[in-house]
N, C-alpha and C positions, 0 to 999 in steps of 0.2 A: 590210398590205393597207389600201387607202384605205377610209374610212368610207362614202363614196358607193357604192363597189363592193360593200361588205358589205351595205348596205341593199337594193341591187338584187338581189343573190343571195338575201337573206333573203325578199324578196317572191317570187322564183322558187320558193323552197322552199314557202312558204305556198300559192302558187297550185297547185303540183304536188300538195300534200296535200289542199287544201280544195276546189278547183274540181271535180275529178272526183268527189270524195266527195259534194259538194253536189248535183251533177247526178244522181248515182245515187240519193241520198236523196229528191230531188224526184220522180223516177220511182217510188220506193217508195211515196211518199204518193199520187201520182197513181193508182197501181195499185189502191189501196184505194177511191178515189173514182170513177174513171172508169167502173167497172162500173155503179154506181148511175146515173151520168149517161146512159150508153148505154141503160140500162133506161128512163130518163125520156124520151129522145128517141124511141125505138122505140115505147114505150108510148103516148106522146102521138100519134104518127103513126097507129098502127094500132088503139089502144084508146080514144083520146079524151083531152081535157084533164082530165076528172074522174078518170080512172085515174092520170094524172100527179100530180094533187093528192093522191090517196090514198097513192101511194108516197112523195111528199115529206113528208107528215104523219107518216110512220113515222120521219122523220129524227132527232128527238130520241132515240128508242130506239137507232138505229144509232150516234148520237153517244155514247151511254152505253157501248156496246161499245168504241168507240175510246177513250173516257175511261179505262176500266179497263185496257185493253191498253197505252195510252199511258203511264199511270201506272207500270205495271210496266216498260215498255220504257225510258223515260227514266231511271227510278231505277237500272235495271241499267246503262245507258250511263254515267251519272255515276260510279258506283262502279267499273265495269269500266275506264273510261278511266284512273282513278287506279291501279288494280291492274296494268293493262298497262304504264302508264308507269313503274311500280316493278318491272316484270319478274316479277310474282307470277302465273304462269300457272295453277297449281292452284286458287288462290282465285278467279281470273277464270272458270275453267271451272265451278267449283261455283256461282257466281252465275248464269252462263248457264243451267245445268241447272235450278236451282230456279225461275228466272223462267219457264221453259217449263212446269214442273209446275203452278205456281199459276195460270198463264194457262189451261191446259186445264181445271182444276177450275172456274175462273170461267166459262168458256164453257159447260160443262154446266149450271151454275146458271142461266144466261140461257136456255138451251133449256127448262129446267124452268119458268121464268116464262112463256115463250111458250106452252107447252102447257097450263099450269094457270091462269094469270091474264091472258089476253089483254085482257079488258075493262079491267082496271086499267091496263095499259100504254097502251091507246088513250086512256083518260080522262086520264092524265098528259100525253099528247100533245095534249090539248085536244079530243078527239072522243069522243062517246058515240053510241049507236045512236039515241037520241031526238033529239039536236041535229043530227047530220049523218049520216043513214042511208046516203046514197050513198057518202060517204067511208069510213064504218065498214066496210062490206062489202069495199071494195077494199083497205083496210089489212089486214083479216083474211086475205084471199086471199094478199096479198103476203108477209106475215110467215110464213105456213105453208110457203111455198116457200123463203124466205130463211133460216129459223132453223137448218136443218141445216148451213149453211155457217159458222155462228158460230165453231166451233173453228178452222177454217182462217183466217177473217178475223183473229182475234185472234192466233194463233200467227205468222202472216206479219208482223204489226206488231212482234212480239218479235224474230224471228230476222233480219229485214231489216237493221237496223243492225249486227248482229254479222257478217253476210255482208260488208257494206261494209267494216267495220273489218278483216276478215280477208282483205283484198285481192280481194274478189269483186264489185267495183263493176259491171263489165261483165256478170257473171253475173246480178246482181239486175236490171239494166236489161232484159236479155233476158226475165227472168221477168215483168216488167211488160208487155212486148209480148205475151207468151203469154197473160196474163190478158185483155188487151183483145181480142185476136183470138178467143179461145175464147168470151168473153162475147157479142161481136157475133154470132158464128156461132150460139150457143145462142139468143139472142133472135130472130134471123131465122128459125131453124128453128121456134121456138115460134109466131111470128106467121104464117108461111106454111103450115106443114105440120101441126103438132101442135094448134094453136089452143087452147093451155092457159090463155089469159087471163093475168091478173096473177099467179096462182100459178106459171104456167109461166115468167114472167119471173124470179121469185124463184128457181126451181129452176135456171134457166140460170146465174144469178149464182153460186149455190152450187157448181155443177159447175166453173165457171171458177176459183173460188178454190181448190178442191182440186187442180186441174191445176197452178196456180202453186205451191202448197205442196209437192206431190210433186217438182216441178222444183227448188225451193229445197233441199229435204232432200237431194237428190243431191249438192249441193255438199259436204256433210260426209262423203262417201265418199272424198274425197281424203286421201292419207296426210299431207300437210303442212298440214292445217287447224289453225289455232291453237286454235279452240274445239271441244270434244268434249262430247257429252252423257254424263253419268255420275252415278251415285247416290253416289259417294264424296265425302268432304269437305263434304257438305251440313250446314249449321249453321243453327239457328233465328235466330241474330243476323243472318244474311244477309237475312232477311225484313224485319227492322227497318231495315237499311241501305237496302234498296230502297225501303221506304215513306218513309223520311226524305228521301231525295234525289229521289224521284218526286213528293213532295207538291206542288211548284209546278205540275207537269203536271196533277195531280188537280184542283187549284184552278182552273186554266185551263180544263180540259175541263168540269168541273162548272159553272163560270160560263157556258161556251158553251152547255151544254144548257139551263140556266135562261134564258139570253138567247133561244134559239130558241123555247122554250116561251112565254115572255112576248110576244115580238114576233109569233109566229104567232097568239096570242090577240088581240093588239092589231089585227093586220091583218084577222083574221076579223070583229072587231067594227066596223071602219070600212069594210070592203070593200063596195062597192055592187053588184058583180057577181062572178061566178066568175072572170072574166078577171084581176082583181086578185090572187085567191088563186093562180091558175096562174102569174102573173108572179112572185109571191113564191116559189113552188116552184122556178121556173127560176133566180131569183137565189140561192136557197139552194144549188142544185146547182153553179152556176158559181162562186159565192163559195167553196164548199168546194174546188173544183178550183183556183182561183187562190190560195187559202190554202196549197195544197201547195207553192208557191214558197217562202214564208217558213218553213213548217214543215220542208220538206226541208233548206233551208239551215241552219235552227236545229239540227236533229238532227245534221247533219254537224259543225256547230260545237261541239256539246255534247261529243262524244268527243275532238276535237282540243284544245279548251280544257282538258279534264281532263288530258291528257298534259302540256301546257305548264304548267298551274297546279300540278300535283303536283311538277314539277321546279323550281318557283320561277323560271321563265324569263320575266322581265318583258319583255324585248326581243321574244321570239317572240310573246308574248301581245299586245303592242301592234300588231305587224305583222299578226297574225291578225285582230284586231278591226277594224283599218283596212281590210284587204282584204275582209272579210265585209260591211262597210257599203257599200263601193264596189260589190261584186258585187250586193248587194241592190238598190241604186238602178238600176244598169244593166239587170239582168235583168228586174226587175219593171216598170221604166219602159218597156222595149220591148214587153212583153206587154200592159201597160195601153194603150199607143198603138194596138196592133192591135185590142184589145177595144173601145175607144171608136169607132174608125173603122168597124168591121164589126159594130156592135151590132145593127143591123136585120137584117143577113144571118144572124147567129147565131140571133137570135130566130126567124127563118123556118125554121130547121132543126127547131125544136120543133113548130111549128104553122102553119097557114095562116089562123087566126082573126085578123082585123085588129086587134081590140080587145086580144087577148092580146099580139100583136106590139108594139103601141103601148106598153103598160105594160112589157113585158119589155125593149124597147130602151132605155127610160128608165132602168130599174133597172140594166141592164148598164153604161150610161154612168156612172151614179153609182158603181158598183162599180169601174170602171176608174180613176176619180179617186181612190178610196181605196186602190188596190192598193199603190202605192209606200210610203205611210204604214204600211199593214198589214204589209208585208214587213220594213220597218225595225223596227217595234215587236216583231214576233215574233223576229227575229234578236237584238235587244237582250235580250229576256226569256230566250232560251236561253243567251246569253252569261252573264247574271247567274246562271242556274241552274248553269252549268258552273263558275263560281268560288264556288258554294255560298252565295250571298247570298239565302237562301231567304225572309227577311222581305220584302225589297224586291221580289223577283220575284212573290211572292204578292200583294202590294198592287197591283202593276201589272197582274197577270193578272186579278184580280177587278174592278178598275176598268175595264180595257179590254174584257173579255169580257162583263160583265154590267151593272154600275151605269150607266156612261155610255151604252152603246147603248140600254138599255131606257128611260132617262130621255129621251134624245133622240127615240127612236121614239114614245114616248107623247106628247111635246110636239108634235112635227111632225105626227103622225097626227091629233091633235086639231084642228089648223089646216088641214091639206092632205089629209087622208084617206090612202088607200093610197099616193099619190105621196109624201107626207111620210114614211111608213114606209120606202118604198124608198130615198128620198134620205138617210135618217138614217145609213146606213152610212158615207157619206163625211164628213158633219158630225161624227159621233162620233169618227172617227180624228183629224181635225184638232184637235179640242178636247183629246184625250188627248196628242197631241204637244206642244201648248202647255203642258199641265199638267206633263208630265215635265220640260220645259225649266225651268219655274218651280221644281220640286222640286230640280233640280240646282243652280240659282242659290242657293236657300236653303241647300242642303247646303254649297256652297262659300263662301257669303257674298260672292259676286261673280259676274260673268259668266264662263262657261266659255270658255277661250281655247286650251287644249291638248287633245290627244287623251285624255290620262290623266284629264282632268276628267270625262269621261263613263264611265270604266271602273270606278269604285267599288272599286279595289284596296285591300287592307289596308295600313295604314301599314308601311313598311319592306319591302314585298314586292319580291323580286328582289335585295335587298341593295344595297350602295353600289357606285359605279362601279368602284372598285378591287378589288371582290370577284368580278368577272366578267371573263372573257377570251373573246371571240368571234372566230371566223375561218371563212372558207370556203377549203378547200384544193383546188386544182385542178392542182397540179404537185408534183414532188418538191422543188423549191425552197421551196414553201410549207410542205411537210411538215417539212423540215429546220429552217426558221425557227421553226415553232410547237413543235417538240420542244424547242428551246432555251428558248422562252418558257414552256413548260410547266414545265421544270426551275426557271426563275427564279421563276415564280408559286408553286410549291410551297415553295421556300426562303423566299419573302417571307411565307408564311402558316403558318410553324411546322414544316414538314416537315424531317427531317434530310437531310443531303446524299445519303445512299444512296437513300432513298425518292424524292427529287426526281430523281435520275439515272434510276432505274427507270421513273418516270412518263414522262420525256422519251424513254426508249428505247421504251416501249410506244407512245407517240404516233407515233414515227417508224416503227416496224414495222407497226402496225395500219393507220394512215392511208396509209402507203406501199404496203402490199399492196393496199388498195382502189384507189388511183390507178393502180397498175401492172396489177393482175389483175382489177379490177372489170368486170363485164359490165353495162352500163347498159340500161335499158328502151329500147324503140324511140323515137328522136327525142330522147333525153336525153343529156347529157354526164356524165362521171364527175366527181363532186366530193364532198367530205366536209364536212358541217356540224359544226363543232367548237366545244365550249364547255367551259371549265374554270372552276369556281366553288367557293365555300365555302358549306357548309350545316351548321348546328349543330356547328361545330367540325371537320367533316370536309372533306377535299378531294374534290370530285366532278368526274368527267370524263364528258361525253356525246359520242358520235360517232354521226352519222346519215348514211347514204348512201342513194342511190336506185338501187342496182344489184340484180341478182338476189339472192334470199334467201341469206344467208350468216351463220351463227352461228360466231364465231371460237373460242369455248370448245369447242364440239362438234368443230370442225375440229382443234383442238389435241389433244383427246383421241383422235381417230381417227388422227392422223398422228404422234403422239409416239412416236418409235423410240429414245428415250434419248440422242440426239445432243445434247450440251450447247450446241452452237453454233446449233442450229435453233430458231426461234420463241422466242428468248430473252426478247423483250419480253413476249409473252403469258404465258410460263412464270413470269417474275419477278413480274409484276403479279398474276397469278392467286394466287400464294402469299401476297402481302402485302396483298391487297385485303380490306377489311372486308366488302364486299358487291360482287358482280359479277353483272349480269343482262343478258339480251338479249331483245328482242322484235321481231317484224316486223309492222308495221301500216301501213295506208295506203300500201302499196308502198314502204316504207322499212325499212332495217335500223337498229336502235337498240341501242347498247351503253352501259350505265351502270355506272360503277365508283366506289366510295367507298373512299378511303384512310383 
């Protein structure tokens, strides 16, 4: 097969796995943010800009909830991505279960804080009853309505990525729409009929989150779900694994909370009118929404990177990295252009106050300029987390989320007041991009000129050229050719003639069955992504197809009638394999065999 054709097919595979997962994950992040934005718009329209400011000033506390759930979620994703890639379903399910348990415990702890120490929470957010009495009362009213939804908010952040990994991308997207519709309906009912004020807005958001959670939980009533909640196989060491791999997210979220706290205080100190505070509130809302693009793409990337990285697949990882960068630029660039052009119109949805619109439109244009840079940075950080380069990603996270934006906001705010604070978001991203480029040049001791120069892969990752054999099989002729190549590859890497013949036979039977009998998803062609490579002295074969779910080992066990001529390839390789595993994720069947 020609190399150009292989690269094109590999990009088709990456796009098939990554694009739909990224879109679903973007919706999963939007679902958690859009309810607050809807609250902000309806609150501003019907309750006034001061009420909007009050809800916005609760933002650092809400960010703390996302901090904790994001820490648990991404730690679980990184570890589960590797476990799923290795075919260890029981261990992956145990990790899934324990992540839900500790999230629920954390949620009830936050409810306890809201009911017992609300003044401390508001003081941390920069507001006391003495300094800002009108904001203090509004914050208190909102938090009392919102806090009962905290368990739902946090658990949704945990199970969302697992639903997507478990081939539930469409299901999760629907759940996001259900959240939006129910929250809009609840807010309008509160504004027109119940007249519950800011507390009613918080209660409407709480109810909508529980509606989404109940819908998501119904996904796990399916018989073929990969993930199942269970108290079996839970181990204390799993908490350590989650914490270790989730630490970059904890650093990023913690730095984000600190950034919001400091910049809110800076803006409060330099703002000449309430309009500047309201504009900052609007910028926070929409910045959080736009940040969902990079965050959703990054979370989708995190799981898939784990699968490729755990199988030592350098070629697949390079194509995934390149495609994710391209998608980040195209998607965020299109959204940024729309946001910049319609900034005044969007600001008008929030309020009719001309001063607030003026400040807000300016802030939205600054945010649009920063959006592509922000999406690239977040995607890159999640990639680094997926390959477990925790030191580098922690340094990037803290610099990008706290140190640089606060320094830039403080500097620009001193010279240009609130407009300087609002514009600092774009200037800070540009400076960080430049700093990362300089760091890469220092690391390489030259200018980067190849894709791999940006990937920070360990030395020797993926093996040498002769230790890997890649192909895409679309016909029986391809299958016959690669079965012979598999036999030659095994002989060249130390296998005896008998095992080499059995491997060739297995490739021919398994891949041939997929080509002949595979039922592809709508709009897809039947083909097999084939890789044979050496790892730690073993010969490893991976077969991946995008047909309906099919586990060959379960099929063999169910249909084995003792006939020695039937399923000979599966039977022989099953007996001689050191390890044989199957998993279905991102709408693909994956078979891994170690000789």
